N, C-alpha and C positions, 0 to 999 in steps of 0.2 A: 410383609404378605398380611394378609387377612386370615384369620380362623375360620375354621369351618363353622356352620350353623352347629348352635347346641343351646340345650334348653337351661335356663338360669332357675335357679329356687333358694330363696333365704329363709329358712326355716327360724323358728322365733325360740326353738328349746333344743338342746342337745339332743334329748330323745326324737324328736322328730328328724333332726339330721342322720342320726345315726340309721333310722328308719329308712330315709331315701339313700342313704349309703350302701344298703342290701342290695341296690340294683349296681349289676357289674360293670355297666357303662356310665357310673357317677364317679367324680371326681371332686375331691373337698379344695374350696376356695378358701383361703384365709386372707393374708396381704395380697397374693396374686403376682409377689415379685418374681417366682421362678414358674409358675406354672403357664401366666399370660405369655412371656416370650415363649415358651415353647407350641403353645398352642398357635401363635402368629408363624413360627417357622414351620407350621404342622408335624412337628416331632412329637406332638399331642395332640386327638382328636375326641375329647370325651363327647359323649352324648347329653349329658346332663351335668351341669355346675353345682355344686352343693354349699353355699355361701354360709361359712360359719362366723362370718367377721361379726355379726350382730347379737352372738348370744353370748349375753352380760356372764353367764356361768362359767366361760372358758378365758375371762379376762381379768385377772387379779393377781397380786403379789402378797402372799400372808406370811408372817413368820409364826409357825404351829410346830409347835412339839420339838422345839430343838432344830428344826430344818428350815428352809426356805421355800415355799412351794409357788409356782408361777404357772397361772396358765396360759395354755397354747397359742391363744390369740393376743398375750400381751405383745406390743411392740417393741422394735429395738430401743425408739427411743425413751418410753415408758421404762424400759430397764436402766438405759443409762442415766436417767434424769431421778428414779427412785430413791429418796432419802433412806429406804430400808435398804434396798441393793448394795449402796453404795456403802454403809454402814458394816451390813452383816455378810455381804459377799462382793467385796470390792473388783475381784478380777471378773468376774460376769458385766460389773457396771463398765469395767475400763474395756472390754472387749466388745459391748454392744457399741461404744464410742466409735469404734476401730471399723463398723460396718458400711461399706458404700457413701452414699450422699444423706443430706438430710432427709430428702424426698422418699428414699429408700428406709431410713431409719422411722421415718414417721408412718409408714405402710407396714414394711415388713414384721412378721412376726417370728416370735422363737418356734412356734410348733411348726410353722411352715416350712423355717429353714432347715432346722433338723430332720424334717421328714422327708424333704429333698436330698439330702445326703451328698450335697455337691462335695467334692475332694477338696477346692479351694475355700469352702465356707469357713466363718472365723469361728462361731459358737462352739463347734466340736472338739477344736483343742481344750480350751477352758472348761468344759463340760467333763472332759476326761481326766484332766487334771484335777478338776473338783469331785471325782468318782462318784458323778451325779445319778440319778433315776429317773427314768421317765414313766407316766401311768398312760398304758392304753385302753381305750374302751370302744368296745361296739354293743350293737343291740343284745348280743347274748352274754356278754362278757366283759370282766374288767381285769386287768394285770398289772403287775409293776416288774421293770426289769433294769438292771444295768444300763446303761448309755454305751458301755464298752461292747454289751452284746448287741446292743440294736443297732449299730453300725455294722453292715454287714459286706460291704463292697461299694464301689464307686456307683452312687446314685441306687441304694441298693440298702434297704434298712429290712428290719425284723416285724415291720407292720402287715398286718393279714388282712386279705379281702376285707372291707367292711369296717375296717378298725380306724379310729384316729387318735393322736396323740391328746390328751386332756390336758396334762400338766407336766412340767419339769421339776424336780424335787433335789434340793443342794445342801449340803452340810452348811452350817454359820460357822464362819471363822472367827478363832479366837484373837487373842491382841498379840500372840506369839506366832504369828503365820504372816509372811511376806508373800505377795503374788504380784505377776506382772503378765502383761501379756504384749509382744513384741512381733511386729508384722512388717514384712517385704512385698508392699503393694504391688500389683498389677495396676500401672498407670491409667488406663482407660476403663477399666472396669471396678476397680478398687478390690477386687478379691485377693486373697493372699497367695502368692508366690510361694510363700513358705511364711506359717504363722504357727510361733510357739507361745506357750501359756506355761507358768511355772509357778508352782508352791514350795516354799520352805518353812519348815519350822524347827527352831533351835531349843536346844536343852543342854544346859551346862557347857555352854560354849561349841558344840557340836550340832551338824544338822542332823537332828532326829527323825525328820521325815522330808522327803523329795518328792513332788510330783511333777511332771511333764507332759503337754499333750502338745500332738505334732499334727497342722493342718498343712494343705499344700504340697506337701513333699512325695506323698504316696497315694496309691487307689482309693485310700480311704485314711481318715483319722487314725491314730492309735497312740499308746503312752508308752514312753520312751522308757521302760524299765531299767534298761543297762545303764542309761545315766543316771536314774533315780538310785540303783545299787552304788554306783561308785561314788556319788556325792554323800549318802547316808554315812555318816560315822567320823566325817572330815570336819575341820574346821570351817569349811566353806569359804575360803579363800579364794583369789584370784587364779593360782594355779590350779587348787582343787576343782573349781567350776569350768576351767580350761581343759583338763582331762577328762572331767566326765562329759561336756558337751561334745568332745571330739567323736563319741560313740552314737551320738543321735542318729546318724545314718547308714548304722552298722547291719549288712544285711538287708535294707531296706530296697526293692524295686521302684525306684524314683521315677517320677513323671519327668516325660519330656515331651514339650510341645513349642509353638514358635514365639512364646514368651521366655521361657528359659531351658537348656539342656538338663538332663540328669544330673550330670556332674555340678553344673552352676547350683541345682538346687541344692542339693548334699552340702556343698560348702557353705551356701548361706544359712542352710539349717544348724550347721554349728556356730557360724557368727553369731543366729540370732537366738539359739540356746543359751549360749554364753552371754547375751546382753538380759534376755530375761531371767536368767540364773542371778546376775549381777544384780539387777534391780530388785528381784523380790528378796534378796536377802539384805539390802540396804533398807527393806523396808519392814523388817523384822524388829518388833518393837523391844 
């Protein structure tokens, strides 16, 4: 199908873009990997597209004050190939490498992906496991919030009218932390039927910290805190991981569609949680 008619604007600065987005009929265009298909299906019909992809101030990867700061229009390929991300936040680089195909990774952006809040998107699992934060800006305000609070529901976020994501803020990992992103692919789209991100930190032969982010299983991404609590304080061996992973789908209203039933997704979530935790544990220095 063909999208309805719309006005296209490519502002040169963030201030100009935010001013344009004061119009309630405007939509942000970054990589366009989510919005353009919706427009072609007439599921979205904005009167104006504000293309922020050419705004240099939104495309960067910085190591600043003990945190990794990534601009909203940074592409998946830039993230997966960045020596800084690979060294300081390998979980995010590994996740970016698992997104779609090379065309999507060269065009799609981290800000666009998380703003779309697809329940099968890859980034949210890792961003939650990383306990990341996001900066939201409008013409009138600037605020920072946790990504756990940012993801509200299926295709729903905490973004207010006129706001856009300006950057994602992530902790820099130390050498005692192991991470892994494991994913069951939907073959046609590359989205996650289930995706699991794991972070493990060891101290004194015990799991001192465990973080597990889950995507694809439920209507929105979430932290599997029951798994984390069950694993922390153990030796992190195969039996410990198996017992903890078995809790990942407890109390979850799992998605069910033509690709996978709710019960299949729950079982795959357990399997992929075991895999993610085992790989993360093996990567602890």
